[in-house]
C-alpha positions in Angstrom: 0.2 0.0 0.0 1.4 3.4 -0.7 2.4 5.4 2.2 1.8 2.2 4.5 4.0 2.6 7.8 6.0 -0.1 8.6 5.2 -3.0 11.1 3.3 -1.9 14.0 6.0 -3.2 16.3 8.4 -0.9 14.9 6.2 2.2 14.8 5.7 1.6 18.7 9.6 1.6 19.1 9.7 4.6 16.7 6.8 6.4 19.0 8.8 5.8 22.1 12.4 7.0 20.6 10.4 10.1 19.3 8.8 10.8 22.6 11.9 10.2 24.7 13.9 12.6 22.3 11.4 15.4 22.4 11.2 15.2 26.0 15.5 15.5 25.9 15.3 18.0 23.9 12.9 20.2 26.4 14.4 18.7 29.4 15.0 22.1 30.9 11.4 23.1 30.9 10.8 19.6 32.7 13.5 20.7 35.4 12.5 24.2 35.4 8.6 23.3 36.1 9.5 20.8 39.0 11.6 23.5 40.5 9.0 25.7 40.3 6.5 23.7 41.8 8.8 22.8 44.6 9.3 26.2 45.4 5.6 26.4 45.5 5.4 23.7 47.8 8.3 24.9 50.0 6.5 28.5 50.2 3.1 27.2 51.1 4.5 24.7 53.9 6.5 27.4 55.3 4.5 30.7 55.2 0.9 29.6 54.4 -0.2 26.5 56.5 0.2 27.4 60.6 2.5 25.0 62.4 1.2 22.7 64.9 2.3 21.5 68.0 1.5 18.3 70.3 1.7 17.6 74.0 1.2 14.1 75.7 0.3 12.6 79.1 0.3 9.1 80.1 -1.9 7.5 82.6 -1.9 4.1 84.0 -5.1 2.1 84.1 -5.4 0.3 87.5 -6.3 -3.6 87.7 -9.4 -4.1 89.9 -13.0 -5.3 89.7 -14.7 -3.0 87.8 -18.8 -2.7 88.0 -20.9 -0.8 85.1 -24.4 -0.9 86.3 -25.4 -4.1 87.6 -22.4 -5.8 85.6 -19.2 -6.4 87.6 -16.1 -8.0 85.8 -12.3 -8.1 86.7 -9.4 -7.4 85.1 -6.0 -8.8 85.5 -2.5 -7.9 84.7 -2.2 -10.8 82.3 -5.7 -9.9 80.7 -4.3 -7.6 77.9 -7.4 -7.9 75.7 -9.7 -7.0 78.4 -7.2 -4.0 79.4 -7.4 -2.7 75.7 -10.9 -2.7 76.1 -11.0 -0.7 79.0 -8.5 1.8 77.6 -10.8 2.2 74.7 -13.8 2.7 76.8 -12.0 5.4 78.8 -11.2 7.1 75.2 -15.0 7.1 74.4 -15.5 8.8 77.5 -12.7 11.1 77.1 -14.2 12.4 73.9 -17.8 12.5 75.4 -19.4 15.9 75.1 -19.7 16.6 78.7 -16.1 15.7 79.7 -14.8 17.9 77.2 -16.9 20.7 78.0 -15.3 20.7 81.7 -12.0 20.8 79.9 -13.0 23.6 78.1 -14.6 25.5 81.3 -11.0 24.5 83.1 -8.7 25.7 80.6 -10.8 28.4 78.9 -10.0 27.6 75.2 -11.8 29.3 72.5 -13.1 25.8 71.1 -16.3 23.8 70.8 -16.5 20.2 72.1 -16.4 19.1 68.7 -13.2 20.8 67.6 -11.6 20.3 70.8 -12.4 16.3 70.2 -10.7 16.7 66.8 -7.5 17.8 68.7 -7.4 14.8 70.8 -6.2 11.1 70.4 -6.3 8.4 73.1 -4.7 5.2 72.6 -3.2 2.2 74.4 1.0 2.1 74.7 2.2 -1.1 73.0 -0.9 -2.9 74.0 -0.6 -2.5 77.8 -2.6 -1.1 80.2 -0.8 2.4 79.9 -2.9 4.9 78.2 -1.4 7.6 76.1 -3.4 11.1 75.3 -1.9 13.5 72.6 -3.5 16.9 72.1 -2.6 18.6 68.7 -2.7 22.6 68.7 -1.3 25.5 66.8 0.3 26.7 70.2 2.8 24.4 72.4 1.6 25.8 75.6 -2.2 25.5 75.2 -1.6 22.0 73.8 0.1 21.2 77.4 -2.4 22.9 79.2 -5.3 20.9 77.6 -3.4 17.6 77.8 -2.9 18.4 81.7 -6.4 19.4 82.3 -7.6 16.1 80.8 -4.9 14.3 83.1 -6.7 16.0 86.1 -10.7 16.0 85.2 -10.5 12.3 83.0 -9.9 10.2 86.2 -12.8 12.3 88.0 -15.0 11.7 85.2 -14.4 7.9 85.3 -15.0 7.5 88.5 -18.4 8.8 88.5 -19.5 6.4 85.8 -17.6 3.4 86.7 -17.2 1.8 90.0 -14.0 0.5 91.2 -12.3 1.9 88.8 -9.3 4.6 89.0 -6.4 6.1 86.7 -3.0 7.3 87.8 -0.8 9.9 86.0 2.6 8.6 84.4 3.7 11.6 82.9 2.3 15.2 82.8 2.5 17.4 79.5 5.0 19.8 78.8 5.2 22.3 76.2 7.2 20.9 73.0 8.0 23.6 70.5 9.2 21.2 68.1 6.4 21.7 65.2 4.8 18.4 64.0 3.7 19.9 60.9 3.6 20.7 58.2 6.7 19.0 57.0 8.3 21.2 54.4 10.6 18.9 53.1 7.8 16.6 52.3 5.9 19.3 50.8 8.8 20.4 48.5 9.8 16.9 47.2 6.0 16.5 46.5 5.9 19.7 44.8 9.1 18.9 42.7 7.5 15.6 41.9 4.4 17.0 40.6 5.9 20.0 38.6 8.0 17.2 37.0 5.2 14.8 36.1 2.9 17.3 34.9 5.4 19.0 32.8 6.5 15.9 31.3 3.0 14.6 30.9 2.0 17.9 29.0 5.5 17.1 26.7 4.5 13.8 25.9 0.8 14.7 24.7 2.5 17.3 22.4 5.0 15.2 21.0 2.2 12.3 20.3 0.3 14.9 18.7 3.0 16.3 16.5 2.8 15.0 13.1 5.4 17.7 11.6 8.0 16.1 9.6 11.2 17.3 11.2 13.9 15.5 9.4 14.4 12.8 6.8 15.2 10.2 9.4 11.5 10.3 10.1 9.9 9.6 6.9 13.0 7.0 6.4 12.0 5.2 9.5 8.1 5.8 9.5 6.9 5.4 5.8 7.9 3.3 2.9 8.3 6.3 0.4 11.5 6.6 -1.0 13.7 9.6 -0.2 14.1 11.3 -3.7 16.0 14.5 -2.8 16.7 16.6 0.4 16.6 20.7 0.6 19.6 21.3 2.8 19.9 24.4 5.3 21.9 27.3 4.1 20.9 29.3 6.6 23.9 28.6 8.7 27.1 29.8 8.4 29.0 26.1 8.1 26.9 23.4 6.5 28.7 20.2 5.1 26.0 17.5 5.5 25.0 17.9 2.0 28.1 19.2 0.4 27.7 23.1 0.8 30.2 25.2 2.7 29.9 29.1 2.9 33.4 30.9 2.9 34.3 34.4 3.1 35.1 36.2 -0.2 38.7 37.2 -0.7 39.1 41.3 -0.6 
């Protein structure tokens, strides 16, 4: 067939080479886009997003007989599963509206109980009977204040609800001025990668859509047309590829 391309396998290989060549020729655009995006990621994380700080308390859950309503059950130090369940119960009581409103009243922080709940995380430490409560805030001193208020109020709240159960404070909270977020390095790296991929993707699409014949090699490698003649480029000062050379005239 006149003008028929070569085998599909060859055509796919040629396409990949064409795309790779196009990307290499415009590599500076990809690098520049990646650097610009990295700069944006750095600026956003360093100057736009408010830093956050965390403070922690650690509480020990005593092993004892516990009665909740008409049900009584005992917890032994060997029964880790029951201990973890008890800590989960305490975490639910901690995030209860009544408990958090008492914390708000004691600390005077300007949050609703829903906002304060999103700032608090309670969990078991290494599947033990030690409960860790972490408070995250934009102010390290506020985070420590809230955490210490929880350490005072939560045991009282637990005692009101569950008979025969108590908690002891292992560690009180102290202000931690080392921010936990945002991670500037992570944002910068993500910006670099995103900028790189976007630029490379756009250039790849443009290379695929480009059907312009740039040189004779494209015709030879892509079509079955015989190459009858080539018009040389005489615009350069020195063109020897097709036997043409410009020389200065003698005075």
